[in-house]
N, C-alpha and C positions, 0 to 999 in steps of 0.2 A: 312728806306726802308720798304715798305709794300707789301702785296700780292694782295691787291685790289680784293679779292674774290667776284665774281659776285653773289655767292650764299649766302653771308653774310646777316644776317637779323638784321636790326636796331630795337630798342625797339618799335617804332611805328608799324613796320611790325609784330613784335612778338605778340602784342596785337591784331592786325587785324587778324592774322592767327588763334589765339585761338578763337576769336569771331566767325569767319566763321566756324571753325571746330565744335564749340559748337552748332551753329545754324543748321548746316547740320545734326548732329547726332540727335538733337531735332526734326528736321523735319521728319526724317526717323523712329523715334521711336514711339511706340503706347502709348505715355504718356497721350494722351487725354482720353484713356480708363480708366474706374474705376479700381482702384487698390484693390486687394482682401485684406481682413482683415489680413490674415497671412502674406502677403507681407508687409503691413504697419508695422506690428510688427517687422519684420526683418529689414526693413529700419530704423525704429525708434531706433533700437538697434545700427545700424551704426551711426546714428545721435548722440546717447548718447556717443559712443566711441569718436567722435570728440569733443563734448562739455565737456567731463570729462577727457581729456588727461592730463591736468595739475594736476589731482588728483592721478595720478599713482605714486606709491612708487618707488624710485630709490635706487640702491645699489652701484652706481659708483660715485666717487668723494666725498663720505661722509663716515664717520665712525659711524654715528648715526643710529638709527633704525626708520623706519616708516616715513622717510622724503619724502614728495611728491615733484613733480616738482615745484609746486607753492611755496612751503616753502623753496626750495633750494637756496643757495647763489652762485651756480655755473651755468654757461651756459651749459645746458644739453639737449640732444635730444634722444628720444627713437624711435627705428625702430622695428616694430613687424615682426613676421615670415610671416604674410600675406602680409605686405608691401614688404618684401624681395622677396617673391614668385612672386609678380607682377613685381618687378624690374628685376627679372631673371638675376642676376649679372654674368658677365663673369670674374670671379676672385674676389679676396678680395677687391682690390682698387675700383672696380666698385660698390661694395656693400655700400660704404660710401658716394656716390654722393649726397644723400638727406640730408646730415648734413650741415647746414649753417656754413660758415667759413672754410670748408675743400675744397681743390681743388685736385680732384683725377685725375691723369694722367694714365689712364688704357689702353693707346694705345699700350703698349708693349706686351700685351697678358695676360695670366692668372697669371703670377708671375713676380717678380722683377720690379714692377711698383713703382711710387713715389706718395706721397700724401703730400701736403702742408697745413699749418694751419695758418690762420690769417696773410697772407702775408709773412710768413717765407719761406725760400727756399724750393722748391718742386723738388729737384734734387738728393736727396740722400735717396731713398727708403722711409721709414717712420720716417724720422728725426724729432725730437722733439715730437714724438707721441709714447705712450706706447700702443701697441696692446695686449689685454689680453683675456684670456678665463677663464670664471668663476672667475674673480677678481684677477687673477695672471698673470703677464706678460709672454707671450710666448717666448720672447727673451729679453735679457738685453739691447741690442742696436738694431739699425735699420736693420742690415743685416740679410737676410734669414727669415724675419718675415713672408712673405706670402708664403714661402716654407713649413712652418709647421702649418700655420693657413689657413684653406680652408673653403669655404662655402658649407654647405649641409643642408638638411631639419631637421637635428638634432639640429639646432640652434633655440632657442625659440624667441630670440630678441637680439638686441645689444643696448647699451647705449654709447653715446659719450659726453664727457665733453670737453670744450675748456678753456684753461687758468686755472684760479682759483686754486683748490687744486691739479691739475694734477701733478705739479712738486714736491709736497710734498708727495703724496701717491704712486708715482711710480718713478723708476729711468728712466732718459732719456725720460720723458714724460711731459716736461714743457709746451708744446703747447697743448696737448690733451691726453686723455685716450679714447680708443675705446675698450669696453668690450663686447665680444660675450658670451652670456649666453646660455648654452646648456640645452636641455630638460632632465628631470629626469624621472625615472619610476613612474607610478601612481598606485593608488589602484586598478583601473579597467584597464584591458588590452586595449590598443589602438595602432593603427599603420597606416602608410601611405606608399603606393607604388606610385612612380612617374616615368614616362617615358617621355623623351624629345628628339625630333628630330629637326634638323635644316636644312636650305637650303644649308649650307656648308658641309653637309654630316657628321655631328657629332651626335652620339647617346649617351645619358646619362641616367642611371637608378639610382634613389635615393630611399632610404628606411629608415623607422623609425619604431621601435616597443618599447613600454614601458609598464611595468606592474609588478605585484608582482612576486617575485622569490621564496621566502620562508618566514618564520615568521620574520617580521621586516626588510626584505630585498626587495629592488625593483631594477629592471634592466631596462636599456634603451640601445638600440642598434641602431646605425644609420650609414649611409655611402653612398657612391656612386661609380659608375664605369662609365667610358666614353671611347669612341674611335672614332677617325675620324679626320676631318679637323678643320680649324680655319677660321675666317672671312677673312683672307688673304691667298691666294692660295700658296701652297708649292709643290704640286705634290706628296706628300707622307702623310702617317698617322702621323700627327703632335701632336695629343693629345691622350694619352692612359694611363689607370690606374685609381686609385682612392684611397679612404681611408675607414677605418672602425673605429668606436668609440664605446667602451663599457663603460657604467657607472653603478656602483653599489652603492646603497644608503642604509645605515643601520640607522634605527631610534633608537636613544638611549633615555634613560629615561630623560636625561637633554640636549639632543642635537642631532647631526647628524654626521655620518661618511660617507665620499664619496670617492670612488675609481674610477679612470678613466684611461682607456688605449686607445691610438689612434695609428693606424698604417697607414702610408702613403706610397704608392708605385705608383708614377705617373711621367710621362714625359710630359713636356709642351714646346711648341715652344716660341721663343722670337723674337720680331720685333724691329729692330733698325731704326733710321731715314732713310727715303727713298730718293732716288735721285730726284732732281727737278732743274728747270731752273729759273734764275732771269733775267728779261728783264732790259732794260736800266733805267727804272723808279723804279726798285727794286721790281716789282710785281712778286710773285711766280707763276710759271706755271708748268703744267705737261709736262714731256718729252715725245715726241711721242714714243709709244710702251710701256709706263709705266703707268699703271692705279693706281692712288693714292687711290682709294676707296678700291680695293681688291688686288692690286699688292703686291708682296713680293720680296725683294732682294734675299731671300733664295729660292732655287729650288732643284729639285731632282739631277740635273746634278752638281751643285756646292756645294752640302751639305757635301761631304766627302773630307777632306784635310789632307795630311800627314804633320806632324811637325817633322823635322829631328834634331838630335843632333850630336855634333862633334864626339862622339864615334861610330857613325853609327846606333845607336838605334833610334827609332821613336815612336811617339804616333799618334793617329788619332783624329782629331776634327770632330765629326760626328753630324752635325746639325739635323739629323733625330732623334738623341737621345734627343736633346733639353736640357732643364733643368731637368735632370733625378734625382729624389728625392726618397730616401729610409729613412724613419724616424720612430722611435718609441718614443712615448711620454707617460710617466706614471705620474699621478697626484694623490696626496692624500690630502684630506682636512678634518679637524675636527673642528666642532663648538660645544662649550659647554657653558651652563649656570652654572657658578660655585656657585652662590647664587643669591639673589634678586638684587644685585648691580653689581657683577663682571661677565664678560663673557670672553671667550678665543677663539681665532681662530688661527689655523695654517694651512697653505697650502704649499706643496712642489711639485715641478715638475722637473722631470728628462727627458732630451731630448737627444736622440742619433740620429744625423743626418749625413747622407752620401749623398752628392750631387755632381754630375758631370755636370757642366754647359757647354754646347756646343752651340755656336751661331756664327753668322757671323756679325762682326762689320763693320759699314760703317764710312767713314770720317777719318780713322786712319792714312792715308798717307798724311795728310795736303793738300797743294795745288795740289798735284798729285793724289788725291783720285778719281777724276772724270774729264775726259777730252775727247776731240776728239781723235779717235783711233790712228791717225797718230802721235800724240804727244808722244805716248809711244814708237814709233820706232825712235824718233829723237836722234841725237848724244848726246845731253846734258842730256838725261833722266838717272837718277841715282836712284836706288831703295834703296840705303843706306845699301847694303848687304856686302860691303867690297870687291867686285870683280870687281869694276869699273863701267863705264857707258855703255849705249847701243852702243855708238860710239866705245868704246874699244872692245866690243864683235864683232862687224862687222869688225873692223880693223884686228882682229885676224882670221877672216874668210873672207879674201879678195875675191872679185869677186862674192860674193853671194848676193842674193836679200833679202831685209827686208820683213818679212812676219809674219802674225799670223797664227797659226794652231789650229783649234778646237780640243780640247783634246779627245772628244768622237768620232767624225766622221773623224778626220784627214784632213778635208777640209782646203785648204790654201786660205788665202786672203792676197795679197801682195801689197806693196806700188805701187801706181799708178792704181790699179784696181778700177773699178767703185764700186765694192762690198764693198770697204773700207768705203764708205759713208752710207752703209746700214747695217753694223754690228748691230745686235740687233734691227734692224728697225729704228735706229736713228744715226748710225755712232759713237756712244760713247762706251768707255770702262771705267771700274772702277777697282780700287784696293780694294779688300775686305780683311778683317782680320779674319781668321778662328781661333776661340778661344776654348781652352779646359781648364777648371778650376775645378779640383777635390778638394773637401773640406771634412774634417771630423770635426764635431762640437759636443762636449759633454758638456752639460750645466746643471747646477742645479740652480733653482730659488726657493726661499722660502720667506714666509711672516709670521711672528709670532706676534700676537697682543693681548694685554689685553685691555679691555674697562671697565671703571667704570661709571655706569649710575645712576643718581638720577632723581627726577621728572623733573628737569629743566636743567640738564647738562649731557653731554656725553664726557668723557675724555678717549682718546685712546693713547697708546704708543706701539711701536713695533720695530721690526728689519726686514729689507729687506736684503736678502743675495743672492749673485750671484757668481757662480764659472764657468768659461768657459775655455775649452781647445779646441783651434781652429787650425787646420792644413790646409794649403792651398798651392796648387801649381798652376802655371799659365804658359801657353805656347801658342803661336800663330804663324801663318804664313800668310804672304801677298800673295795673288794670284790675277790673272787677270780674270775678268768676263765681259760678256755682260751686258748691262743695259736693262734688260727686266723684265716684271712684274710677270712672273710666271714660265718661263722655261729657265732662263738664263744659258748659257753654259760657260765653262771655256776655256781660250785661252792661248796658249804658244807663246812666241816670238822665232822665228826660223830663221836660215840662210839657204837659198835654192839655189841650184846651177842652171845652165842654163837648165838642164833637168827636173827641178821640184822636185828634190830629196832633202830632208832635210839633211844638213851636220852637223848641230850643234843646240843645244837648249840653249837659255839663261835661260829659266825657266824650272822648274821641275814639270810636270803635272799641269802647270799653276802657280806654286809657284815661286815668284820672290825674296822672302826673308824668310828664315826659322828663326824663333825665334825673332819676332819683339818685343812682350811684353813677359817678363819673370818675374817670382816671385816664391819664395818658403819660406814660413814663418810658424813658429810655435808660436802661441800666447797663453798666459795664462793671465787670469784676475780674480782677487778676489775683490769683492766689499761688504762692509758693510754699510748699511744706518740705522741710528737710527732716528725715527720720533715720533712726538707728534702732536696730533690734538684734539682740544677742540671745542665743539659745545654747546653754552650756550643760553638757552631760557630765555631772560630777562623778558618778559611778554608774554601775549597771542599773541602779534603782532610782537615783535622784537626778532630777533635771531642773535647772533654774533658767529663767529668762528675764530679760529686762529690755524695755524699749522707751523711746521718747520721740515726739514729733513737735517741731517748732514751725508754726505757720504765720505767714504774713499775708493778709488779705486786704486788698484795696478796692473800695467801692466808689464808683462815680455815677451819679444819677442826675438826670434832667427831666423835669416834669412841668407840664403846663399848669398855670395858676388860673384862678377864677372860674374853674369848671363848674362849681356849684351855684354860681349866680344865675338868676333867671331874667330873661328879657322878652319883650314882645317879639313874636315871630314875624319875619318879613312877609308882607302881604296879608296878614291876618285882619287888618283894619283898613277901612277905606279912608278917603281924605278927611271925612268928618268924624273919624274915630269910631265908626260903627263896625261891629263884628260882621265880616262879609259872609259867613256861612252859619252863623248862630250855633257854633260849637265852641264852648268855652275853653276846653282843655288844650286845643291846638293853638291858642293865642299866646301862650307863654312857654318858653323852653330855655334850656341852657345853651350856651354857645359851644359849637363843636370843638373849637380850639381855644376856648377860654378867653382870657384877656389878651392873649398874644404874648404875654410875658412868661418867661420860663424861670423856674426855681432850680438852681444848681446846687448840689451838695456832694461832698466826698467824705468818706470815713476810712480810717486805716486801723486795722486790728492786728495785733501781734500776741499770740498765745502759745502756751506750752502744754502738751498732753504727755503723760508718762505712766508707766506701769511696771510692776514687779510681780512675778509669778513663779510657781513651782509645781512639779508633779513628782510624786513618789510612788513607785510600783512596789507594792507589798509582795505580791506574787504574780504569776502569769495571768491571773483572772481578777485581780483586785488592785486598785490604785486610788490615791487621794490627790487632790490638787487644790490650790488656793491662789488668790490674787488680790492685789490692790491696784486701782487705776483711777487716774484723774483725767477727765476729758472736757470737751467744750463743743458748743454749737454756735456757728456764726449766723448772723441774720440772713433772711431770705434775700435772694438776688433778683427778684422780679418786680419789686415796687419800691418807689422812693420812700414811701411811708414806713417800709420795713427797716430802713436804716436811720430814719429820722422821725421821732415821735414827739409831738408837742415841743419842738425846738431842741430836743435832746437826742444825742446819739443812742441808738438802741444798743444795750450792752450785750456782750457775748454771754450765752448761757453756760454756766459752769456746773459740773457735777462730778461726783466720785462714786466708785463702786468698791465694795469689799465682798469677796465671795470665797466659799470653802465648799469643795465638792468631793464626792466619792463615786467610783464606778466599779461595777462588778460584772463579771462574765463567767457564766457556768455552762454546763452541758446543754441546758434547754432555756436559759434565761440570760438576758443582759439588762442591766438597769443602771441608772445614774440619778443622783440627787445633788442639788446645789443650793446651799444656804447663802443668801445674798442680802446686802443692804445697799440701797441707793440713796445718796444725799444730794439734793438739788438746792443750791443756795438762792437762785434768782429766777424762779418761774415767772414768766412775764404775763402781762395783762391778757394777752391772747389766750393764755391757758386758764385765766381766772374768770373770764367773762366780763360783762358790764356791771358797773355799780348801780345803785338804786336810781341815780339820776339819769342813767342812760349814757354816761360819759365813759369813754375808753381812754385810759391814761397809762402812763409809763410807771405803773406800780408793780411790785414784785412780791413773791412769797417764797418761803422755804418749803421744801417737800422732802419727806423722809419715807422710804419704803423698805420694809423688812419682809422677807419671804423665803420660801423654798420652792424650787421647781424640780420636777421629776420626769423621767422618761423610762419606759418599761417595754421590753419585748420578751414574750414568754410563749413557749410552745411545749406544753406538758405532754401532748400526744402527737401522733402523726396526722391527726385529723382536725386539729385546731391550733391556730396561732392567735395571740392576743397582744395588742399594742395599746399603751396608755401613756398619755402625757398630761401635764397640768402644772398649776402653780397655786400655792396658798400664800397670800401676802396681806400685809396691812400697810396701806398708804394714807398718810395724813398731811394736810397743809399745816405748816408751822407759822412762824412770824410773818405778818403781812404788813407791808409798808403803807397801805391805804387805810387811813384812820376810820373811814366810814364802813368798812367791812371786817372789823376785828372779830365779829362773831363767827366768821368763817373759819377761824383757827381751829384745828382739830377735825375739820371736814374731810371727806374723801374726795380726791380730785375727780373732775367730771369724766364720765364714761369708763371708769376704771373698776373692774370687778375684782374683789379680793380673792375670789375663788374661781378657778377655771379648770375643768377636768374634761378630758376627751378620751373615751374608751372605744377601741375598735377591734372586735373579734372577727376572725375569718374562719369559716368552717369549710374544710376540704371534703366535700360530700362524696364525690367520685373522682376518677381520674380526670374527668373533663370539667367538672362543675365545682366552683367555689361560690359560697354565699357569704356576704360580709355586711357589716353594719357599723355605724359610728353614732355614739351618743355624746353630745357636746353640752356640758352643763356650765352655766354662768351664774355666779353669785350676784347678790344685790349690787346695783349700780345707781348712779345719779345722773340726771340730765345736765346739770351744771354744778359749779363749785359751791353754789349757795346751798346745795343739797335739799332744795325744796321739792323738785320733781324726782320721785323715787321709782326706779324700775326694779320690780321684784325678781327674785331668782327664776331662771327659766332653763329649759333644756330642749334641744332639737335632736331629732332622730333621723338618720339617713340609713337606707338599706339598699342592697344591690346584689347582683349575681353576675358571674363571669363564666361563660360556657365556651369550651374549646371545641368548635365544630369540626375542625381538622387541624393538622399540624400548622397550617398557615392562616386559618380563619378563626377569629374570636368574636363572640357576641357578648356585649355587656349591657345590662339594664340597671339603672340607678334611680332611686327616688330620694329627694332631699326634703328635709323638714316635713316628713309625711304626716305628722300629727297636726299640722297647721299651727304650730306654736307661735304666739305673738311675743317675740323676744326683741326688746328694744336695744339698739346700738347707740342712738344719738337723740338728744333733746333739741331744743331750738337754741343754737349757739348765739343768736342775736338778741335773745330776750333778756330783759332786766329781771331782777328779783321780783319786782312788782308784777311784771307780766307773767312770770312763772307761777304766780298764785292765782291767775285768772281762771275762769270756768272753762274757757276754750284755749287750746294751745296746739303745739306741734311736737311730734317725736317720730323717729324713723325705726321701724322694726325690720327684721329680716323678712324675706319673702316667704309666702306660704308654700304648700306642697307643690313640687314640680317633679316631672319624670322625664327621663331621657333614655335613649337607646343608641348604642353605637356598635358598629361592626368594623373590625380591623383585619387587614390582609397583609401578611408579612411575606416578602419575597426576596 
């Protein structure tokens, strides 16, 4: 099934667009004029930056010192602060789009997005990726990563390694390490103020200052604050808050002490897959009245939903609060040179996170999630709430008319009315799932390492330690809403007498089922990883390295049982068993603390990751490298169900990488290409989706990915630089343990594009003006592993300009996805194969065209 997007851009059109765009800018620019000598000097410096990029020293994926990109035996990409500023990322996932081999799905908003690496599943946040700040993981596992790691101008650069040593030097990072390196205080005071405004009415202020504080002490302070809307309309202030980071550095006689404190207080909206229509050929279409570029299922009218419990108490899911985060992060690191051979490094990070995640989920009601309005008034409609069907409700209210009532205006739309076909502008109604998930997470991460260095060898060994205490509750309610792109209203199902008076309500303020999803778990995890990594310089040209990590992880979980059972709500009925308020949906609900009995479980995992690699420098501008690695991923540490599935311990995910790469550096060009193969023996059900019966069980599948990723920097003249990154790969599901879905063998994993290319030319128009653009092309993808919902190839175009007003003042203007391309990242992850074939469904595209302007002042 495909969406046959008329805006999709094939590869030939991609090249044609770039050529026309370059020609147009060239024609309009005064390049024929003589360039001043000082301008030439500045441009030649940019040229040198391109041609010497492989000479940059890396600190990620290696335990040695002074290793350059050219000499490294890992696939590594460096992204500078200047590159990030031009990219203007909307959230953490957006910031990694320029890394070849990574597939960033940033369509959900600023947080809780997913990133895939080298064809591995891109459906579970940052699975198989260790996100780090200054060389230490921000989280042991994938959950809440981008809640505590945010982008601001206090980041100096980030480095990303793929495969290689990632699984040895970090827990749960077998696929990649992404290391954000922050700015430290300098000998001379310096600072930056930056103000950004957008066409979606969001204002953000960033700041940085660094300098000496006292003798041998330096201070760096950075942060941001924002308020306003998002690229998708909500009708309320969806983004607000920010963070502040303080960094103290003490220079020691034989090393350095670093202290860092970060506080985050921010609320961000979250976007779930949006409603759409599939025609008879399977093409995906916009529903009338719902704009896929800037529309949002969440609106002011449907943002606040009550979740009722059987004891009569309730909580509110308030989507206006969004993902509301309060976090304090304290880090200490110490680097010492013990003698001429021995060095010592220790880093510890304590994170205290409180997050209340509020959002509106789509597609949770299965085949009943999105239908023509009159279907919700049919006799057989059953919301699974335990009080019977719609037919039962009207049988109990004989002689009444079947109607919807708008919760806000009290307007009635009844069966047989012409207005029934125009509800929301399209005659459709959907069941939405309002979610409230408060969590508390206290975490300690530490890395202690000794390194013995000689003239030709660097041997490191150390201990990685993690301790997590994670508390989580989860509650949701189903409610009825219009299908409208920015101002959807909530609907009640009501029984109306002949005089137009409401006699009874099936729903409760739109809610047709209180307590659809429930959970309440306390999790504890303790992990010890012992690792050794050796990097041996055989001769001037050949470098060998080997490493291994042995981890023991112990999980303990306590969860409440009986959370899904439904009971009469206290006070809902009088002594004679009569409904006291004639509202059916508030008569039955789940118990807040379940049966009062707890389910306790523990699991213990012991696994080994190891790797062998080499780098051979052919000459000063050419090197080859290769590697074999075996790694693993432990289960999530936030829910009891993640370590215990249908009575079985969730297994560790095991995978292996083989890669062979080449790097070249010339006078005006640097480039690299890596041929890789990923083998994944036990992709879990969470990556496969649900089977046809709607059951999610502990089935596994093999996954094999073969591909090549590339990175290019080229500056053929002093007025243009070109950067390009991408991957061409083939990812296929192999043997599947579930007998009912054997037909999926050979399918492409969900959300995984086989082709991804990013091309970014920059035109140095004058001394003061740069014009830049980025074209991002994605090949065909599928919404789920059954490959029923097909997303056609697509391409998005960003453009921008940077103007140096003075030596200290810079203006930047940027537009993202300026052609309003509908480019899907995600299908409905909760849909069965049967539901994926229905006429109505859900998928999530990137946002449409947005524009922003920023002004920066350096002092």
